[in-house]
C-alpha positions in Angstrom: 27.8 -30.0 4.9 26.9 -27.6 7.6 23.5 -29.3 8.2 25.3 -32.5 9.2 27.4 -30.8 11.9 26.4 -30.4 15.6 26.0 -27.0 17.1 29.2 -27.5 19.0 31.1 -28.4 15.8 29.7 -25.4 14.0 30.8 -23.0 16.7 34.2 -24.5 16.8 34.5 -24.2 13.0 33.4 -20.6 13.0 35.7 -19.7 15.8 38.7 -21.4 14.2 38.0 -20.2 10.7 37.6 -23.6 9.1 33.9 -22.8 8.5 32.4 -19.6 7.1 29.7 -18.1 9.3 28.7 -15.7 6.6 28.2 -18.5 4.0 26.1 -20.5 6.5 23.9 -17.5 7.4 23.3 -16.7 3.7 22.3 -20.3 3.1 19.9 -20.2 6.0 18.3 -17.0 4.6 17.9 -18.7 1.3 16.2 -21.6 3.0 13.9 -19.3 4.9 12.9 -17.6 1.6 11.8 -20.9 0.2 9.9 -22.0 3.4 7.1 -19.6 3.6 4.6 -22.3 2.9 5.4 -23.9 6.3 4.0 -20.9 8.3 6.7 -21.7 10.9 7.4 -18.0 11.8 5.1 -15.2 12.8 7.9 -12.7 12.8 11.4 -13.0 11.4 14.6 -11.2 12.3 17.0 -11.2 9.3 19.6 -9.2 11.2 20.4 -12.4 13.1 21.9 -13.7 9.9 24.3 -10.8 9.4 27.4 -13.1 9.4 29.5 -10.5 11.2 32.5 -12.0 12.9 32.2 -10.0 16.2 34.9 -9.2 18.7 37.4 -11.8 19.8 35.5 -12.0 23.1 32.2 -12.6 21.4 33.7 -15.4 19.2 34.5 -17.3 22.4 30.8 -17.5 23.4 29.5 -21.1 23.5 26.7 -20.4 21.0 28.6 -17.8 18.9 26.7 -17.0 15.7 24.0 -19.7 16.3 20.5 -18.4 15.2 17.8 -19.6 17.7 14.0 -19.0 17.2 11.5 -18.7 20.0 7.8 -19.6 20.2 5.7 -16.4 20.0 4.6 -16.6 23.6 8.2 -15.8 24.8 9.1 -12.1 25.1 11.9 -10.8 22.9 12.5 -7.1 23.0 12.1 -5.5 19.6 9.6 -8.1 18.4 5.9 -8.5 19.2 4.7 -11.3 21.4 1.4 -12.3 19.9 0.9 -15.8 21.5 -0.8 -16.5 18.2 -3.9 -14.5 19.2 -5.3 -11.2 17.7 -5.7 -9.5 21.0 -1.9 -9.5 21.6 -0.8 -8.7 18.0 0.4 -5.2 19.0 2.0 -6.2 22.3 5.7 -5.1 22.3 7.6 -6.3 25.4 10.2 -4.0 26.8 12.5 -6.8 28.0 13.6 -10.2 27.0 12.3 -13.2 28.8 14.8 -14.9 31.1 15.4 -17.8 28.8 16.1 -15.3 25.9 18.6 -13.5 28.1 20.4 -16.7 28.7 20.7 -17.5 25.0 21.9 -14.0 24.1 24.5 -14.2 26.9 25.8 -17.4 25.3 26.2 -15.7 21.9 23.1 -16.9 20.2 21.1 -14.7 17.9 17.3 -14.4 17.8 16.1 -15.6 14.4 12.5 -14.7 15.1 9.3 -15.8 16.7 7.6 -19.1 15.8 4.0 -19.8 15.0 2.0 -21.7 17.5 -1.5 -22.9 18.5 -3.5 -19.9 19.8 -2.6 -19.0 23.4 -1.0 -22.5 23.6 -4.4 -24.1 24.0 -4.1 -26.8 21.4 -1.9 -29.5 19.9 -2.0 -28.9 16.1 -0.8 -25.3 15.6 -3.8 -24.8 13.3 -3.7 -21.1 13.8 -6.6 -19.2 12.3 -4.7 -15.8 12.3 -1.3 -16.8 11.0 -2.0 -20.0 9.1 -1.6 -23.7 10.1 2.0 -24.8 10.6 2.9 -27.4 7.9 4.9 -30.5 8.7 8.2 -30.2 6.7 8.5 -34.0 6.6 5.1 -34.5 5.0 3.5 -31.4 3.7 -0.1 -32.6 3.9 0.2 -33.2 7.6 0.1 -31.0 10.7 3.3 -30.1 12.6 1.6 -30.7 15.9 1.6 -28.1 18.8 1.4 -26.0 20.5 5.0 -25.3 19.7 4.5 -26.4 16.1 6.4 -23.5 14.5 9.5 -24.3 16.5 9.5 -28.0 15.5 8.8 -27.1 11.8 11.7 -24.6 11.8 14.2 -27.1 13.1 12.9 -29.9 10.9 13.2 -27.7 7.8 16.7 -26.7 8.7 15.9 -23.0 9.2 17.5 -23.0 12.7 19.5 -25.6 14.5 17.6 -24.9 17.8 14.3 -23.5 18.7 12.7 -22.8 22.1 9.1 -23.7 22.7 7.0 -24.1 25.8 5.5 -27.3 27.2 2.4 -27.4 29.4 1.1 -30.8 28.6 3.4 -31.9 25.8 3.6 -28.9 23.6 7.3 -29.3 22.9 7.4 -33.1 22.7 4.2 -33.6 20.5 5.4 -31.5 17.6 8.9 -33.0 18.0 7.5 -36.4 17.6 5.4 -35.4 14.6 8.2 -33.6 12.8 11.0 -36.1 13.5 13.2 -33.9 15.7 14.3 -34.0 19.3 12.0 -32.3 21.9 13.3 -31.8 25.5 11.2 -30.6 28.4 13.4 -30.1 31.5 12.3 -30.5 35.1 10.0 -27.6 35.8 11.9 -24.6 37.1 15.3 -25.5 35.6 14.8 -22.9 32.8 13.5 -19.4 33.8 9.8 -19.0 33.1 9.5 -15.2 33.4 8.5 -13.2 30.4 6.4 -16.0 28.9 2.6 -15.8 28.2 1.5 -18.5 30.7 -1.1 -21.2 30.8 -0.3 -22.8 34.1 2.5 -21.9 36.5 2.5 -25.5 37.9 2.9 -27.1 34.5 4.6 -24.6 32.2 8.2 -24.9 31.2 10.3 -23.7 28.3 11.8 -26.5 26.3 14.3 -27.2 23.5 13.8 -28.5 20.0 16.9 -29.6 18.2 18.1 -31.8 15.4 19.9 -34.3 17.7 20.3 -35.3 21.3 23.9 -34.2 21.0 22.7 -30.6 20.3 20.1 -30.8 23.1 22.6 -31.9 25.6 25.2 -29.3 24.5 22.7 -26.4 24.7 21.2 -27.6 28.0 24.7 -27.8 29.5 25.4 -24.2 28.4 22.1 -22.9 29.7 22.4 -24.5 33.1 26.2 -24.4 33.6 26.0 -27.4 35.8 28.5 -30.2 36.1 27.5 -33.8 36.4 28.9 -37.3 36.9 29.2 -39.6 33.9 26.1 -41.9 33.9 26.1 -45.7 33.8 27.1 -47.4 30.6 24.1 -47.7 28.2 24.1 -51.5 28.1 23.8 -51.6 31.9 20.8 -49.3 32.1 17.4 -50.5 33.5 14.6 -49.1 31.4 11.1 -49.3 32.6 8.4 -50.2 30.0 5.1 -49.0 31.4 2.8 -51.4 29.7 -0.8 -50.8 31.0 -1.2 -47.1 30.3 1.7 -45.6 28.2 1.9 -48.5 25.8 -1.8 -49.0 25.3 -4.2 -47.6 22.6 -1.5 -47.1 20.1 -1.7 -46.7 16.3 -0.1 -49.7 14.6 2.7 -47.7 13.1 3.6 -46.0 16.4 3.6 -49.4 18.2 5.7 -51.1 15.6 8.3 -48.3 15.3 8.7 -47.9 19.1 8.6 -51.6 19.7 11.4 -52.1 17.1 13.5 -49.5 18.9 13.0 -51.2 22.3 13.7 -54.6 20.9 16.9 -53.3 19.3 18.1 -51.9 22.6 17.2 -55.1 24.4 19.2 -57.2 21.8 22.2 -55.1 22.7 22.0 -55.8 26.4 19.9 -52.9 27.7 17.7 -54.3 30.5 14.0 -53.8 29.8 11.8 -54.0 32.9 8.0 -54.3 32.5 6.2 -52.1 35.0 2.5 -51.6 35.9 1.6 -48.0 35.3 -2.2 -48.1 35.6 -2.3 -45.8 38.6 -0.2 -43.2 36.7 -3.0 -42.9 34.0 -5.8 -43.0 36.5 -4.4 -40.3 38.8 -3.3 -38.1 35.9 -6.8 -37.9 34.5 -7.9 -36.0 37.6 -5.2 -33.4 37.1 -5.1 -33.0 33.3 -7.8 -30.3 32.8 -8.7 -28.8 36.2 -5.2 -27.6 37.0 -4.3 -25.6 33.9 -7.8 -24.3 33.3 -8.1 -22.9 36.8 -4.5 -21.5 36.9 -4.9 -19.8 33.5 -7.4 -17.4 35.0 -4.8 -16.4 37.6 -1.6 -16.6 35.7 -2.6 -14.9 32.5 -4.2 -11.8 34.1 -1.1 -11.6 36.3 1.2 -11.6 33.3 -0.9 -8.9 31.6 -0.8 -6.7 34.7 3.0 -7.0 34.9 3.2 -6.1 31.2 1.0 -3.0 31.7 -1.8 -4.7 29.7 -4.0 -5.7 32.6 -7.1 -3.8 31.5 -7.1 -5.7 28.2 -7.8 -9.2 29.7 -11.5 -9.5 28.7 -10.8 -7.8 25.3 -8.1 -10.4 24.5 -10.4 -13.3 25.4 -13.1 -11.7 23.3 -10.8 -11.6 20.2 -9.8 -15.3 20.3 -10.1 -16.7 16.8 -10.3 -20.4 17.5 -14.0 -21.1 18.3 -13.3 -24.1 20.6 -10.7 -22.3 22.7 -13.0 -19.2 23.0 -15.9 -21.4 24.0 -13.8 -23.3 26.7 -12.4 -20.2 28.2 -15.5 -18.0 28.1 -17.5 -20.8 29.6 -15.1 -21.1 32.6 -15.2 -17.3 33.0 -19.0 -17.0 32.9 -20.0 -20.2 34.8 -16.9 -22.0 36.2 -16.9 -25.7 35.5 -13.6 -26.0 37.5 -14.1 -24.8 41.0 -11.5 -23.9 43.7 -12.3 -27.3 45.3 -11.6 -29.0 42.0 -8.3 -27.2 41.8 -7.2 -28.1 45.3 -8.2 -31.7 44.6 -6.0 -31.7 41.4 -3.1 -30.4 43.5 -3.6 -33.3 46.0 -3.7 -35.7 43.1 -0.4 -34.3 41.8 1.1 -35.3 45.2 -0.2 -38.8 44.8 1.1 -38.9 41.2 4.6 -37.9 42.5 4.6 -40.7 45.0 3.4 -43.3 42.5 6.0 -42.3 39.9 8.9 -42.2 42.4 7.7 -45.6 43.8 8.0 -47.2 40.3 11.6 -46.1 40.0 12.5 -47.2 43.5 10.6 -50.6 43.4 12.1 -51.6 40.0 15.5 -49.8 40.4 14.9 -47.9 37.1 17.2 -45.5 35.4 14.5 -44.2 33.2 11.2 -45.2 31.5 10.5 -45.4 27.8 7.2 -45.1 25.9 5.7 -43.7 22.6 5.5 -39.9 22.8 2.2 -39.7 21.1 -0.2 -42.6 20.5 -0.6 -41.7 16.8 1.2 -40.1 13.8 0.6 -36.5 12.7 -2.9 -35.9 11.4 -3.7 -34.4 8.0 -3.9 -30.6 7.9 -7.5 -31.0 6.7 -8.3 -32.9 9.9 -6.3 -30.7 12.3 -9.3 -29.0 13.7 -10.9 -32.2 15.2 -11.6 -31.8 18.9 -10.7 -35.3 19.8 -7.1 -34.7 19.0 -6.3 -32.9 22.2 -6.9 -35.8 24.6 -5.3 -38.3 22.3 -2.2 -36.3 21.7 -1.5 -35.3 25.3 -2.4 -38.7 26.8 1.2 -39.8 27.1 2.9 -36.5 27.4 0.8 -34.9 30.1 2.0 -37.0 33.1 5.6 -35.7 32.8 4.3 -32.2 32.9 2.3 -32.8 36.0 5.2 -34.6 37.6 7.6 -31.7 36.8 10.0 -34.4 35.5 12.5 -34.2 32.6 11.3 -35.9 29.4 12.8 -36.1 25.9 11.3 -37.3 22.7 13.6 -38.8 20.0 12.6 -39.8 16.5 12.6 -43.6 15.8 10.7 -44.0 12.5 12.3 -45.1 9.3 13.4 -42.2 7.0 10.7 -41.2 4.6 7.8 -42.5 6.7 5.6 -40.4 9.0 7.8 -39.6 12.0 7.2 -41.3 15.4 8.7 -40.3 18.7 9.9 -42.4 21.6 10.1 -40.7 24.9 12.6 -41.2 27.8 11.7 -39.8 31.2 13.8 -39.8 34.5 13.2 -38.5 38.0 12.8 -34.8 38.6 16.1 -33.0 38.7 17.9 -35.7 36.6 18.0 -33.5 33.4 21.6 -33.9 32.5 21.6 -37.6 33.3 18.5 -38.2 31.3 19.9 -36.5 28.2 23.2 -38.4 28.5 21.4 -41.7 28.9 19.1 -41.0 26.0 22.1 -40.1 23.8 23.8 -43.4 24.7 20.6 -45.3 23.8 20.2 -43.4 20.6 23.7 -44.3 19.5 22.8 -47.9 20.0 19.6 -47.4 17.9 21.8 -46.1 15.0 23.0 -49.6 14.6 19.5 -50.8 13.7 
């Protein structure tokens, strides 16, 4: 019964005594004991499932008693932050990351640290040190990445909410593959301190939840912002970016996402075809130069602040994934991405911002919709293929470069390989996007 309830309903039930927090926590511990084959956690914190009722004041917290897990590149005091790489296996942060502090202040409990693609430089979470993260929906398939452990933990019912990080799609890709909701907020909306970085321009913490209702509730608590009620769902104008985002799709992805769009259109939602060719062209010049260049600034800076600065080269030398090691060591020894390339990427980002905003203005759009990933989850046996990266991030990367809010929702038929449909809005419209996506999702439930 508990698995069918929203986070808000669970908290209300625990607070009022109609639901038993201790029973729920024991059930979650039992589920975790049976889920070791998923490799979804690097470290686990069973004390989060103590079931204690707390003080009357603690019981009034919005996330009272809710266990939340965090990707293992996010600092949690008392637990190591490995970032999935051997060189950081013994790193014990002294303080919580800002996003962890917010969750704790809301009454949430840290359930542990989730497995991930090494240093966040990949999209399958095929981690050579901690094991590949297995997709709970289809055990022969990858969970995606780089926040694969987060998505797997939510999809398996081990936690109702997990916090990952998203640089080029690392929250939304595994959400799409595991059939859960993945939300990347506008860059800067959630605090980014205390997180092992890839790129300060692109990185953002993000939420993985069982439903849009949960994502909206948690986001509202984290930000504390009020907002006006959005337009009724059937009056929304949804852009369908045809030339780039809806091209080169696997047949199942196209049919599942097209069926969802047709269902919404049949119920009166206005679908507006838009030409997004320039979005794809401009994004290509940003996709790799920007994060690769910034990693060699942002990661050493993180290590210096953590008192680990002298270990930078040693950590790179211990990377287990041969492709990641080759890419980073090559840039270190003979930079393929120059300062000029980096500045050009930043200038391209400004062009991308203008093009994206122009599409919304020209077509009077409320949001755009497109397949989150162009294909379904690969087999675990194929998760090391190098060509996965560009294919998986193709549709998710523009939102990261645009610093705009993006949410992936599951649209596949139950029992089949999951497929995600993404909804994006303009930067800063996070609450509005989640509300609109929730309204549209309710219409899809009629399908």
